[in-house]
C-alpha positions as CSV (number, residue, x, y, z in Angstrom):
1,M,272.7,62.4,43.6
2,S,270.5,61.8,40.6
3,I,270.5,58.5,38.8
4,G,270.0,58.4,34.9
5,G,267.6,61.3,34.7
6,S,265.1,59.6,37.1
7,S,262.4,61.6,38.7
8,R,263.5,60.3,42.1
9,R,266.5,61.3,44.2
10,R,268.0,59.8,47.3
11,D,269.5,61.7,50.1
12,E,270.0,61.3,53.8
13,S,266.3,61.6,54.6
14,G,265.2,58.8,52.2
15,V,263.5,58.7,48.8
16,R,261.9,61.9,47.5
17,F,260.0,62.7,44.3
18,S,260.8,65.8,42.4
19,R,258.5,68.8,42.7
20,T,257.6,68.7,39.0
21,F,256.6,65.0,39.2
22,T,254.5,65.7,42.3
23,V,252.7,68.5,40.6
24,A,252.1,66.4,37.6
25,L,250.5,63.6,39.6
26,F,248.3,66.1,41.4
27,L,247.1,67.6,38.1
28,I,246.4,64.1,36.7
29,S,244.4,63.2,39.8
30,I,242.3,66.4,39.4
31,V,241.6,65.6,35.8
32,L,240.7,62.0,36.6
33,V,238.3,63.1,39.3
34,A,236.7,65.8,37.2
35,F,236.1,63.5,34.2
36,D,235.2,60.4,36.3
37,R,231.4,60.5,35.6
38,P,229.1,57.5,34.9
39,Q,227.9,58.9,31.6
40,A,231.4,59.7,30.5
41,R,232.8,56.2,31.1
42,S,233.3,54.0,28.1
43,P,231.3,50.7,28.0
44,A,234.5,48.7,27.9
45,L,236.0,50.4,30.9
46,A,232.7,50.0,32.8
47,S,232.5,46.3,32.0
48,L,236.1,45.8,33.1
49,R,235.5,47.5,36.3
50,A,232.3,45.5,37.0
51,G,234.2,42.3,36.3
52,I,237.0,43.1,38.7
53,T,234.5,44.0,41.3
54,D,232.6,40.7,40.9
55,L,235.9,38.8,41.2
56,A,237.1,40.7,44.2
57,A,233.8,40.7,46.2
58,P,233.8,37.0,47.1
59,V,237.5,37.1,48.1
60,L,237.0,40.3,50.2
61,D,233.9,38.7,51.8
62,L,235.8,35.5,52.7
63,V,238.7,37.5,54.2
64,A,236.3,39.8,56.2
65,A,234.2,36.9,57.6
66,P,236.7,36.0,60.4
67,V,237.1,39.6,61.3
68,R,233.3,40.1,61.5
69,G,233.0,37.0,63.6
70,L,235.6,38.2,66.1
71,S,234.1,41.7,66.3
72,N,230.6,40.2,66.9
73,I,231.6,38.0,69.8
74,G,231.1,40.7,72.4
75,P,227.7,42.0,71.1
76,Y,226.5,38.5,70.7
77,W,227.0,37.5,74.3
78,R,225.6,40.8,75.5
79,N,222.5,40.2,73.4
80,Q,222.2,36.7,74.8
81,A,222.3,38.0,78.4
82,H,219.7,40.6,77.5
83,L,217.5,37.9,76.0
84,A,217.8,35.7,79.0
85,E,216.7,38.6,81.3
86,E,213.8,39.4,79.0
87,N,212.8,35.8,78.9
88,A,212.8,35.5,82.7
89,D,210.7,38.7,82.9
90,L,208.2,37.4,80.4
91,R,207.9,34.1,82.3
92,Q,207.1,36.0,85.4
93,R,204.5,38.1,83.7
94,L,203.0,35.0,82.2
95,N,202.6,33.5,85.6
96,E,201.0,36.7,86.9
97,T,198.7,36.7,83.9
98,R,197.6,33.2,84.5
99,Y,196.8,34.1,88.2
100,W,194.7,37.1,87.1
101,R,193.0,35.0,84.5
102,D,192.0,32.4,87.0
103,L,190.8,35.1,89.4
104,A,188.8,36.8,86.7
105,L,187.1,33.5,85.8
106,Q,186.3,32.9,89.5
107,L,184.9,36.4,89.9
108,R,182.8,35.9,86.8
109,D,181.3,32.8,88.1
110,Q,180.6,34.5,91.5
111,R,178.9,37.4,89.7
112,E,176.7,35.1,87.8
113,V,175.6,33.4,91.0
114,Y,174.9,36.7,92.7
115,E,173.0,38.0,89.7
116,Q,170.8,35.0,89.7
117,A,170.2,35.2,93.4
118,L,169.4,38.9,93.3
119,R,167.7,38.8,89.9
120,V,169.9,41.5,88.5
121,E,170.4,41.8,84.8
122,S,173.8,43.3,83.8
123,P,174.6,44.5,80.2
124,A,175.8,41.6,78.1
125,T,179.3,42.2,76.8
126,Q,178.9,39.5,74.2
127,N,176.7,41.8,72.1
128,R,179.5,44.3,71.5
129,I,179.9,45.7,68.0
130,G,183.3,46.1,66.5
131,A,184.2,48.9,64.2
132,W,187.1,50.8,62.7
133,T,187.5,54.6,63.4
134,L,188.1,57.4,60.9
135,G,189.0,61.0,61.3
136,D,186.2,63.6,61.5
137,P,187.7,66.9,60.2
138,D,184.3,68.3,59.1
139,G,182.3,67.3,62.1
140,P,180.5,69.7,64.5
141,F,182.8,68.7,67.4
142,V,186.5,69.3,67.9
143,Q,187.2,65.9,69.5
144,S,185.2,63.2,67.7
145,R,185.6,60.2,65.5
146,L,183.5,58.4,62.8
147,I,183.1,54.6,63.1
148,G,182.1,52.2,60.4
149,A,179.0,50.9,62.2
150,G,175.4,52.3,62.4
151,T,171.8,51.4,63.1
152,R,172.1,48.6,60.6
153,Q,174.6,46.9,62.9
154,G,172.6,47.8,66.1
155,V,174.3,51.0,67.2
156,D,172.1,53.5,68.9
157,S,172.6,57.0,70.2
158,G,174.1,57.1,73.6
159,D,175.9,53.8,73.4
160,P,179.4,53.7,75.1
161,V,182.4,53.2,72.9
162,L,185.6,51.5,74.3
163,N,188.9,50.4,72.9
164,V,191.0,47.6,74.4
165,Y,192.0,49.7,77.4
166,G,188.9,51.8,78.4
167,L,186.2,54.2,77.5
168,I,186.8,56.7,74.7
169,G,183.4,58.3,74.4
170,R,179.7,57.8,73.5
171,V,177.7,57.7,70.3
172,V,176.0,61.1,69.5
173,E,174.8,60.6,65.9
174,T,173.9,57.4,64.0
175,G,173.4,56.6,60.4
176,N,172.7,53.4,58.5
177,V,176.4,52.3,58.3
178,S,178.3,54.9,60.3
179,S,178.1,56.8,63.6
180,R,179.8,59.8,65.2
181,V,181.5,59.3,68.6
182,L,182.0,62.2,70.9
183,L,185.3,61.7,72.7
184,L,185.7,62.2,76.5
185,T,188.2,65.0,75.8
186,D,185.7,67.1,73.8
187,L,184.4,70.4,75.3
188,N,180.8,69.1,75.0
189,S,181.4,65.8,76.8
190,R,179.8,65.3,80.3
191,I,180.0,61.8,81.9
192,P,179.1,61.0,85.5
193,V,181.9,59.0,87.1
194,M,183.0,57.7,90.4
195,A,186.1,56.6,92.2
196,D,186.3,52.8,92.4
197,R,188.0,52.9,95.9
198,S,186.0,55.6,97.7
199,N,182.8,55.7,95.6
200,A,183.2,59.5,95.4
201,R,180.9,60.9,92.7
202,A,181.9,63.5,90.1
203,V,181.3,64.6,86.5
204,L,184.0,64.1,83.9
205,V,184.1,67.3,81.9
206,G,186.1,67.5,78.7
207,D,188.0,70.7,77.8
208,N,189.7,69.8,74.5
209,S,192.9,68.7,76.5
210,D,194.3,65.3,76.9
211,Y,193.3,65.1,80.5
212,P,189.6,65.9,81.2
213,R,188.8,67.4,84.6
214,L,186.6,66.2,87.5
215,D,183.9,68.8,88.4
216,F,181.2,68.7,91.0
217,L,183.3,66.4,93.2
218,T,181.5,65.4,96.4
219,R,182.6,66.8,99.7
220,N,185.1,64.7,101.7
221,A,185.6,62.6,98.6
222,G,188.9,61.3,99.9
223,L,190.3,61.1,96.3
224,E,193.9,60.2,96.0
225,D,196.4,60.2,93.1
226,G,196.1,57.0,91.1
227,D,192.6,56.2,92.1
228,R,190.7,54.2,89.4
229,I,187.9,56.2,87.9
230,V,184.9,54.3,86.4
231,T,181.5,55.3,85.1
232,S,178.9,55.6,87.8
233,G,175.8,55.1,85.7
234,D,173.9,57.9,87.6
235,D,172.7,59.4,84.4
236,G,171.0,56.2,83.3
237,I,172.6,56.5,79.9
238,M,175.8,54.5,80.4
239,P,176.3,51.3,82.5
240,R,178.1,51.4,85.7
241,G,181.7,50.3,86.1
242,L,183.2,51.0,82.6
243,P,187.0,51.8,83.0
244,V,187.8,55.5,82.4
245,G,191.2,56.3,83.8
246,Q,193.3,57.3,86.9
247,A,192.9,60.5,88.9
248,Q,195.7,62.9,89.2
249,R,196.2,66.6,90.2
250,D,197.4,69.2,87.8
251,R,199.7,72.2,88.6
252,Q,196.7,74.3,89.8
253,G,195.6,71.6,92.2
254,R,192.5,70.5,90.2
255,W,191.6,66.9,89.8
256,R,192.0,65.5,86.3
257,V,191.9,62.0,84.8
258,R,194.6,60.3,82.8
259,L,192.5,58.2,80.4
260,Y,193.2,54.5,79.9
261,S,192.2,54.8,76.3
262,D,195.3,56.9,75.6
263,Q,197.6,53.9,75.9
264,A,196.9,52.9,72.3
265,P,195.8,54.7,69.2
266,V,192.0,54.9,68.7
267,D,191.8,52.6,65.6
268,F,189.6,49.7,66.4
269,V,186.8,50.1,69.0
270,W,183.8,48.3,70.4
271,V,180.3,49.7,70.8
272,F,178.4,48.3,73.8
273,P,174.6,48.5,73.1
274,F,173.0,49.5,76.4
275,E,169.3,49.8,77.1
276,P,168.8,52.4,79.9
277,V,166.3,51.8,82.6
278,R,163.1,53.5,81.7
279,P,160.7,55.1,84.3
280,P,157.5,53.3,85.0
281,E,154.4,54.3,83.0
282,P,151.0,54.6,84.7
283,E,148.7,51.8,83.9
284,S,145.6,52.9,82.0
285,L,142.2,51.4,83.0
286,S,140.3,49.5,80.3
287,D,136.5,49.6,79.8
288,D,135.9,46.2,81.4
289,Q,138.0,47.2,84.5
290,T,136.5,48.9,87.5
291,P,138.4,51.0,90.0
292,P,139.3,49.2,93.2
293,V,136.8,49.5,96.1
294,D,138.1,51.2,99.2
295,T,136.5,49.1,102.0
296,A,137.4,51.5,104.8
297,A,135.9,54.5,103.0
298,N,132.7,52.6,102.2
299,A,132.4,51.6,105.8
300,A,132.7,55.2,106.9
301,D,130.1,56.3,104.5
302,A,127.7,53.6,105.7
303,D,128.1,54.7,109.3
304,S,127.4,58.3,108.4
305,D,124.3,57.4,106.4
306,A,122.8,55.3,109.2
307,E,119.9,56.8,111.3
308,P,120.7,57.8,114.9
309,A,119.4,55.5,117.6
310,P,116.6,56.7,120.1
311,E,117.8,58.2,123.3
312,G,116.1,55.6,125.5
313,T,117.8,52.8,123.7
314,A,121.1,54.5,124.2
315,E,120.5,55.1,127.9
316,T,119.2,51.5,128.4
317,S,122.3,50.2,126.7
318,A,124.5,52.4,128.8
319,G,122.9,51.9,132.1
320,G,122.1,48.2,131.8
321,E,118.5,48.7,133.1
322,P,115.2,49.2,131.1
């Protein structure tokens, strides 16, 4: 039953709007949505809307604060438990780091004593040269880097270059304020290395891949996965014992090396100036020096030049009678 021409009617199922009123509301909604553009809004309406939003925002934030607090209770305590576990793990690592620090200092002191006793001069790590690396797109090598240090800073060709984890390559070209570093992964790189555990010798050969291979491995090397690979210094260009990486086999069964230097981007590096051992040069004789006299040869020449003794003298000496 309709009431006073109203657009609503009540029946057994509840209140219903008429079909004409529903279509009209739908059309009005479409028009409002179509013409609701920021550039089409009047300044007065925009100001009114902004004012209502400013008034409602603090109220809504105040009402939502308890809801957010209740919803964050679970994640907060889970995060606290995770932080407690991480803190315990960091404390354990700190204790282990202190132990290794004390051991390293002890070994350093022992090494200094041994070097003094054996009169061995090791390369000084205090003279390392720090430099930032740059890309080398126009260089003659596929895997190389430019560093911001050259002969003016003391860099020389052949010097090893390391990052915080291990060896990355060696200097192949030097300028006044820059140098080019050939990486271990380059096709032209050849570095003699050895296994720290078994002293097995090999040559680390780059092939433009991330894992350079080990060639010319000695027989019965006894190499195992995970063995620490260091420089051997057999070429006389690099010092012995620089960290390189860990040995591992590829799918074809060949030995390769996972480089330590890949653990961090090659951004900041150190150049270790190294003076190779030079072969001895023959000493030249000066004008006031005379060659050494061979006493044995002179004695032999004197015996040969002496006159032979008479036969009677020889017989008398032999027989003991005149």
